[in-house]
Rosetta silent file (secondary structure, phi, psi, omega in degrees, C-alpha in Angstrom):
SEQUENCE: XXXXXXXXXXXXXXXXXXXXXXXXXXXXXXXXXXXXXXXXXXXXXXXXXXXXXXXXXXXXXXXXXXXXXXXXXXXXXXXXXXXXXXXXXXXXXXXXXXXXXXXXXXXXXXXXXXXXXXXXXXXXXXXXXXXXXXXXXXXXXXXXXXXXXXXXXXXXXXXXXXXXXXXXXXXXXXXXXXXXXXXXXXXXXXXXXXXXXXXXXXXXXXXXXX
SCORE:     score description
SCORE:     0.000 S_00000001
   1 L     0.000  131.190  178.906   15.848   88.904 -109.630 S_00000001
   2 L  -166.220  165.364  174.649   19.279   89.348 -108.047 S_00000001
   3 L   -80.173  160.570  179.929   22.628   91.031 -108.425 S_00000001
   4 L  -141.869  156.179  175.043   25.462   89.223 -110.210 S_00000001
   5 L  -136.987  128.508  176.496   29.248   89.364 -110.447 S_00000001
   6 L   -78.297  130.386 -170.035   31.294   87.850 -113.269 S_00000001
   7 L   -66.557  -31.268 -178.218   34.054   85.755 -111.730 S_00000001
   8 L   -74.761  121.621  179.531   36.821   86.790 -114.143 S_00000001
   9 L   -88.233  146.480 -178.508   38.514   89.949 -112.887 S_00000001
  10 L  -123.149  151.676 -179.066   39.881   92.495 -115.364 S_00000001
  11 L   -86.929  157.485  177.875   42.642   95.060 -115.110 S_00000001
  12 L   -58.179  136.886 -179.476   42.138   98.783 -115.545 S_00000001
  13 L    97.087  -14.622  178.841   42.143   99.812 -119.191 S_00000001
  14 L   -84.440  154.550 -179.562   40.716   96.553 -120.481 S_00000001
  15 E   -94.267  154.615  175.982   37.377   96.466 -122.290 S_00000001
  16 E  -134.314  154.383 -179.795   34.361   94.433 -121.276 S_00000001
  17 E  -152.959  105.398 -178.104   31.191   93.398 -123.133 S_00000001
  18 L   -96.333  126.643  179.215   28.404   91.559 -121.336 S_00000001
  19 L  -131.079  163.866  175.085   25.825   89.782 -123.533 S_00000001
  20 L   -89.660  116.480 -179.334   23.004   87.286 -123.048 S_00000001
  21 L   -95.480  -20.154 -178.702   24.188   83.909 -124.296 S_00000001
  22 L  -147.809  109.509 -178.947   21.145   81.824 -123.293 S_00000001
  23 L   -74.233  141.525  174.060   17.679   83.301 -122.936 S_00000001
  24 L   -67.679  154.951 -176.361   15.419   81.853 -120.207 S_00000001
  25 L   -56.065  125.014  175.225   12.395   79.899 -121.458 S_00000001
  26 L    74.299   10.138 -178.740    9.710   82.226 -122.762 S_00000001
  27 E  -120.417  155.066  170.445   11.637   85.398 -121.905 S_00000001
  28 E  -121.647  118.421 -175.714   13.489   88.046 -123.870 S_00000001
  29 E  -114.578  142.523  177.730   16.384   89.618 -121.969 S_00000001
  30 E  -132.775  157.762 -175.523   18.508   92.620 -122.919 S_00000001
  31 E  -112.581  131.369  174.420   21.592   94.226 -121.401 S_00000001
  32 E  -112.881  139.921 -176.793   21.979   97.917 -120.550 S_00000001
  33 L    60.371   37.672 -173.529   25.441   99.416 -119.833 S_00000001
  34 L   -83.795   -8.985 -177.633   26.890   96.103 -120.963 S_00000001
  35 E  -137.062  157.189 -179.993   30.156   97.346 -122.475 S_00000001
  36 E   165.515 -161.764 -179.205   32.915   99.796 -121.634 S_00000001
  37 E  -121.647  131.168  179.344   36.439  100.192 -120.298 S_00000001
  38 L   -68.997  131.973  177.572   37.479   99.163 -116.809 S_00000001
  39 L  -110.069 -133.151 -174.475   38.775  102.119 -114.765 S_00000001
  40 L  -103.265   25.623  177.524   39.829  102.214 -111.126 S_00000001
  41 L  -152.391  165.469  178.473   36.674  100.717 -109.587 S_00000001
  42 L   -67.373  146.617  176.378   34.340   97.782 -109.924 S_00000001
  43 L   -90.440  117.075 -175.905   31.672   97.934 -112.628 S_00000001
  44 L  -127.484    6.136 -174.368   28.288   97.562 -110.901 S_00000001
  45 L  -103.990   16.414  176.744   25.854   99.367 -113.213 S_00000001
  46 L   -77.557  126.292 -179.523   25.227   96.622 -115.749 S_00000001
  47 E  -117.284  129.154  174.686   21.477   95.918 -115.881 S_00000001
  48 E  -110.219  116.789 -178.139   19.870   92.838 -117.426 S_00000001
  49 E  -112.529  129.177 -178.074   16.147   93.337 -118.009 S_00000001
  50 E  -116.722  140.355  175.578   13.890   90.432 -118.983 S_00000001
  51 E  -109.393  127.109  179.425   10.387   90.493 -120.440 S_00000001
  52 E   -82.491  110.847 -179.189    8.142   87.500 -119.740 S_00000001
  53 L   -96.364    2.691 -175.951    6.565   86.513 -123.076 S_00000001
  54 L   -68.188  149.501 -175.346    4.851   83.376 -121.782 S_00000001
  55 E  -127.807  156.838  178.043    1.113   83.041 -122.372 S_00000001
  56 L   -95.285  154.949  174.263   -1.802   81.220 -120.796 S_00000001
  57 E  -117.708  128.527 -179.730   -4.142   78.750 -122.480 S_00000001
  58 E  -165.410 -169.758 -179.013   -7.792   78.731 -121.465 S_00000001
  59 E   175.452 -143.883 -176.662  -11.368   79.199 -122.548 S_00000001
  60 E  -133.354  149.284  172.547  -14.917   78.487 -121.434 S_00000001
  61 E  -113.662  131.714  176.073  -16.999   75.487 -120.394 S_00000001
  62 E  -131.656  151.632  175.440  -20.739   75.452 -121.114 S_00000001
  63 L    84.358   -0.428 -179.115  -23.479   72.890 -120.537 S_00000001
  64 L   -68.854  128.269 -171.920  -21.804   71.182 -117.581 S_00000001
  65 L  -117.864   75.453  171.267  -24.579   69.802 -115.398 S_00000001
  66 L    89.845  -17.555  179.328  -23.604   69.202 -111.811 S_00000001
  67 L  -101.397 -155.649  177.893  -20.543   67.009 -112.327 S_00000001
  68 L  -137.382  155.551  179.666  -16.929   67.754 -113.157 S_00000001
  69 E  -126.881  142.493  175.203  -14.741   67.386 -116.215 S_00000001
  70 E  -105.148  125.013  178.827  -11.003   66.850 -116.441 S_00000001
  71 E  -109.897  145.572  179.599   -9.213   68.763 -119.184 S_00000001
  72 E  -127.489  136.843  172.505   -5.653   68.138 -120.333 S_00000001
  73 E  -112.291  142.689  179.324   -3.297   70.401 -122.213 S_00000001
  74 E  -120.476  131.738 -178.822   -0.304   69.128 -124.144 S_00000001
  75 E  -114.396  118.471  177.197    2.690   71.329 -124.953 S_00000001
  76 L    52.530   33.721  173.649    4.928   70.416 -127.874 S_00000001
  77 L    64.197   13.848 -178.320    3.759   66.759 -127.586 S_00000001
  78 L  -137.922  -16.856 -176.289    5.730   66.056 -124.406 S_00000001
  79 E  -118.686  127.883 -175.501    4.483   68.119 -121.446 S_00000001
  80 E  -119.177  151.779  169.369    1.048   67.583 -119.934 S_00000001
  81 E  -144.781  136.153 -179.182   -1.114   69.303 -117.355 S_00000001
  82 E  -119.647  134.469  176.467   -4.566   68.192 -116.186 S_00000001
  83 E  -126.812  155.169  176.655   -7.140   70.363 -114.430 S_00000001
  84 E  -108.853  127.961  178.783  -10.600   69.618 -113.037 S_00000001
  85 E  -114.421  126.431 -174.105  -13.455   71.990 -113.877 S_00000001
  86 L  -113.658    1.123  179.292  -16.623   71.713 -111.762 S_00000001
  87 L  -151.974  159.024  178.389  -18.741   74.580 -113.054 S_00000001
  88 L   -69.283  148.999  179.212  -19.550   76.453 -116.225 S_00000001
  89 E   134.721 -160.019 -176.217  -17.484   79.516 -117.011 S_00000001
  90 E   -79.720  149.596  172.876  -13.896   80.421 -117.725 S_00000001
  91 E  -140.056  157.993  178.834  -10.939   78.105 -117.145 S_00000001
  92 E  -152.934  137.329  174.914   -7.174   78.478 -117.517 S_00000001
  93 L   -78.731  144.396 -177.521   -4.237   76.112 -117.216 S_00000001
  94 L   -72.104  -37.925 -178.779   -1.565   77.135 -114.709 S_00000001
  95 L   -64.632  140.980  179.769    1.393   76.211 -116.904 S_00000001
  96 L  -100.353  153.777 -176.686    2.571   78.994 -119.205 S_00000001
  97 E  -121.522  143.092  177.745    3.565   78.619 -122.854 S_00000001
  98 L   -88.166  150.134  174.391    6.227   80.428 -124.850 S_00000001
  99 L   -53.255  134.423 -176.869    5.502   81.976 -128.250 S_00000001
 100 L    97.033  -17.591  175.871    5.963   79.303 -130.902 S_00000001
 101 L   -66.468  142.051  171.421    4.915   76.451 -128.610 S_00000001
 102 E   -91.972  141.065 -179.144    2.278   74.138 -130.012 S_00000001
 103 E  -133.793  156.065  171.430   -0.615   73.340 -127.678 S_00000001
 104 E  -147.625  142.156  178.672   -3.664   71.094 -127.646 S_00000001
 105 E  -118.406  127.767 -179.386   -6.562   70.834 -125.195 S_00000001
 106 E  -133.450  164.314  172.973   -8.527   67.586 -124.871 S_00000001
 107 E   -84.545  115.815 -179.587  -11.082   66.025 -122.546 S_00000001
 108 E   -84.593  -38.057  177.455   -9.120   63.676 -120.279 S_00000001
 109 E  -144.026  122.383 -179.472  -12.152   62.438 -118.299 S_00000001
 110 L   -74.415  150.087  172.700  -15.778   62.983 -119.251 S_00000001
 111 L   -69.707  153.864  177.837  -18.352   63.912 -116.605 S_00000001
 112 L   -62.967  135.741  176.669  -20.796   61.186 -115.621 S_00000001
 113 L    63.688   17.583  173.892  -23.870   61.052 -117.903 S_00000001
 114 E  -136.012  161.337  174.793  -22.526   63.769 -120.207 S_00000001
 115 E  -129.113  126.883 -175.989  -20.335   64.009 -123.286 S_00000001
 116 E  -116.412  139.336  178.012  -18.139   67.073 -123.832 S_00000001
 117 E  -118.598  151.458 -179.816  -16.436   68.225 -127.035 S_00000001
 118 E  -112.410  130.163  170.096  -13.598   70.717 -127.517 S_00000001
 119 E  -118.541  154.565 -175.163  -13.457   73.290 -130.307 S_00000001
 120 L    56.916   38.306 -171.475  -10.528   75.640 -131.010 S_00000001
 121 L   -90.131   -1.934 -177.929   -8.495   73.177 -128.969 S_00000001
 122 E  -144.901  158.587  179.261   -5.121   73.338 -130.717 S_00000001
 123 E   165.760 -162.082 -179.897   -2.757   75.830 -132.276 S_00000001
 124 E  -121.571  134.561 -178.891    0.491   77.737 -131.857 S_00000001
 125 L   -67.339  133.512  177.360    1.144   80.278 -129.117 S_00000001
 126 L  -112.799 -134.315 -174.805    1.474   83.847 -130.370 S_00000001
 127 L   -97.067   -2.984 -178.827    1.778   87.181 -128.631 S_00000001
 128 L  -131.741  163.396  176.418   -1.448   87.027 -126.570 S_00000001
 129 L   -62.918  148.227  174.002   -3.140   84.578 -124.200 S_00000001
 130 E   -88.282  118.073 -176.675   -5.295   81.851 -125.735 S_00000001
 131 E  -127.215    5.574 -171.734   -8.844   82.390 -124.465 S_00000001
 132 E  -106.359   14.977  174.511  -11.052   80.906 -127.201 S_00000001
 133 E   -69.967  127.728 -177.489  -10.957   77.191 -126.338 S_00000001
 134 E  -117.108  125.474  176.377  -14.598   76.091 -126.077 S_00000001
 135 E  -114.233  116.572 -176.802  -15.739   73.010 -124.172 S_00000001
 136 E  -115.185  125.426 -177.180  -19.403   72.163 -124.768 S_00000001
 137 E  -111.541  142.563  176.878  -21.148   69.459 -122.713 S_00000001
 138 E  -131.043  150.556  174.942  -24.402   67.662 -123.466 S_00000001
 139 E   -69.451  147.437  175.109  -26.469   65.165 -121.512 S_00000001
 140 E  -121.295  161.849 -174.012  -26.357   61.534 -122.621 S_00000001
 141 E  -136.726  156.476 -176.422  -28.905   58.776 -122.154 S_00000001
 142 L   -95.646  156.580  174.485  -28.967   55.009 -121.773 S_00000001
 143 L  -113.852  129.564 -178.798  -30.556   52.344 -123.940 S_00000001
 144 E  -164.947 -175.261 -179.397  -32.141   49.399 -122.161 S_00000001
 145 E   179.801 -146.680 -175.878  -35.193   47.240 -121.624 S_00000001
 146 E  -136.240  138.514  172.857  -36.327   43.902 -120.260 S_00000001
 147 E  -100.814  130.847  179.280  -35.613   40.274 -121.141 S_00000001
 148 L  -133.614  153.011  171.183  -38.527   37.858 -120.689 S_00000001
 149 L    89.408    6.479  177.240  -39.218   34.177 -121.383 S_00000001
 150 L   -88.733  120.605  177.642  -35.793   32.658 -120.724 S_00000001
 151 L   -81.921  -30.746  178.007  -36.107   29.465 -118.717 S_00000001
 152 L  -164.781  150.331  175.188  -32.352   29.013 -118.403 S_00000001
 153 L   102.883 -160.045 -173.785  -29.210   30.419 -119.926 S_00000001
 154 E  -140.566  159.534  176.227  -28.191   33.799 -121.284 S_00000001
 155 E  -127.857  141.407  179.551  -28.777   36.073 -124.248 S_00000001
 156 E  -110.100  122.441 -177.373  -26.254   38.360 -125.894 S_00000001
 157 E  -113.226  154.480  178.247  -27.561   41.675 -127.229 S_00000001
 158 E  -133.036  147.724  176.623  -25.907   44.350 -129.332 S_00000001
 159 E  -148.481  106.313  178.363  -26.557   48.030 -129.917 S_00000001
 160 L    52.367   43.766  178.315  -24.382   50.108 -132.262 S_00000001
 161 L    84.957    0.381  177.980  -21.302   48.030 -131.433 S_00000001
 162 E  -104.460  120.652 -175.232  -22.025   47.903 -127.694 S_00000001
 163 E  -101.356  150.608  177.904  -22.626   44.343 -126.417 S_00000001
 164 E  -145.602  124.709  175.466  -24.528   43.208 -123.357 S_00000001
 165 E   -99.323  125.824 -177.311  -24.893   39.672 -121.961 S_00000001
 166 E  -116.341  126.595  179.778  -28.056   39.144 -119.916 S_00000001
 167 E   -99.346  115.332  177.244  -28.489   36.105 -117.671 S_00000001
 168 L    74.337 -165.743 -179.010  -32.089   35.017 -117.253 S_00000001
 169 L   -88.557  120.345 -177.972  -35.099   37.297 -117.130 S_00000001
 170 E  -173.427  167.784  172.839  -34.229   40.793 -115.964 S_00000001
 171 E   -74.105  153.218  177.693  -33.863   44.424 -116.906 S_00000001
 172 E  -141.252  154.432  175.299  -30.752   45.432 -118.830 S_00000001
 173 E  -139.986  129.531  173.877  -28.942   48.645 -119.766 S_00000001
 174 L   -70.057  144.152 -174.799  -26.178   49.032 -122.340 S_00000001
 175 L   -71.610  -28.665 -175.616  -23.049   50.629 -120.882 S_00000001
 176 L   -83.463  124.619  178.679  -22.538   53.142 -123.678 S_00000001
 177 L   -89.607  147.513 -174.066  -24.533   56.347 -123.262 S_00000001
 178 E  -121.808  150.621  177.244  -25.794   58.184 -126.341 S_00000001
 179 E   -79.705  152.373  172.438  -26.425   61.807 -127.247 S_00000001
 180 L   -56.399  140.799 -177.632  -29.883   63.082 -128.203 S_00000001
 181 L    92.548  -10.434  179.400  -30.435   62.662 -131.930 S_00000001
 182 L   -81.598  137.946  176.526  -28.349   59.469 -132.080 S_00000001
 183 E   -83.097  149.243  175.599  -30.006   56.429 -133.657 S_00000001
 184 E  -131.726  153.482 -179.486  -30.044   53.092 -131.834 S_00000001
 185 E  -152.930  105.920 -177.548  -30.765   49.559 -132.999 S_00000001
 186 E   -91.312  126.989 -179.497  -30.828   46.646 -130.565 S_00000001
 187 E  -128.662  163.483  176.707  -30.237   43.214 -132.054 S_00000001
 188 E   -92.436  117.996  178.121  -29.762   39.664 -130.803 S_00000001
 189 E   -86.405  -40.664 -178.231  -26.152   38.564 -131.168 S_00000001
 190 E  -147.922  123.315  179.674  -26.544   35.167 -129.524 S_00000001
 191 L   -83.152  154.875  173.646  -29.741   33.434 -128.427 S_00000001
 192 L   -68.270  151.456 -177.696  -30.011   31.261 -125.308 S_00000001
 193 L   -56.599  128.463  176.486  -29.782   27.536 -125.911 S_00000001
 194 L    76.309   11.892 -178.495  -33.117   26.115 -127.060 S_00000001
 195 L  -121.499  151.762  168.549  -34.824   29.496 -127.315 S_00000001
 196 L  -119.256  121.617 -172.696  -36.007   31.708 -130.154 S_00000001
 197 L  -118.937  152.189  176.565  -36.019   35.373 -129.186 S_00000001
 198 L  -136.943  153.253 -179.150  -37.251   38.560 -130.816 S_00000001
 199 L  -110.808  129.625  172.609  -36.755   42.237 -129.997 S_00000001
 200 L  -109.319  153.471 -176.085  -39.580   44.742 -129.927 S_00000001
 201 L    54.392   42.017 -169.574  -39.089   48.527 -129.926 S_00000001
 202 L   -77.172  -26.674 -172.626  -35.573   47.756 -131.060 S_00000001
 203 E  -132.860  161.818 -179.570  -34.697   50.943 -132.928 S_00000001
 204 E   166.777 -164.459  179.534  -35.307   54.633 -132.794 S_00000001
 205 E  -120.458  131.960  178.695  -33.775   58.029 -132.099 S_00000001
 206 L   -67.774  132.207  175.053  -32.550   59.092 -128.658 S_00000001
 207 L  -108.817 -134.460 -175.613  -34.454   62.083 -127.304 S_00000001
 208 L  -107.827   35.708  174.734  -34.038   63.713 -123.883 S_00000001
 209 L  -154.995  163.972  178.997  -34.666   60.693 -121.693 S_00000001
 210 L   -67.908    0.000    0.000  -33.385   57.140 -121.177 S_00000001
């Protein structure tokens, strides 16, 4: 907010008409006392009043268990902002959006040992703040076991597209964590040289433990 003076000076008797030629981003500005006739003094009563129409994007996080999640918002496919949320509850991005802007909210980095999904994560900015973005987090669990009977070499195992190479006899864990209710099926992709291997307890449904 500040005072302004138009550089072009006018003579007494001439008319003037001040208008807004370029609105600031996300604002609507109007001019009061913008036109008239110049008399014998400077015109100083022209008022430009702007209304900030920008809106916030936010929502709630539930199910987050002790870690943190990074959320990212994208505005009109070119402007990004990332925030870190460390507890359940409300969240809001600092950047403001103008009516008509398209937005999307995604998980940029998942918390360790959890998987979070976003609902109501995209849309077009209207006349009110966006507060209904929902981020729901669930615990995930590992699939693993023990390799026995290898005298030398390595075995390659697979589970739902996740591969694991195990050298010798040892415990193993697949890197991909799964949600409760997800089915798993561990198979042998490549046997060690000179060995015949079999998998027991190879398939099942993930419950609430590794």
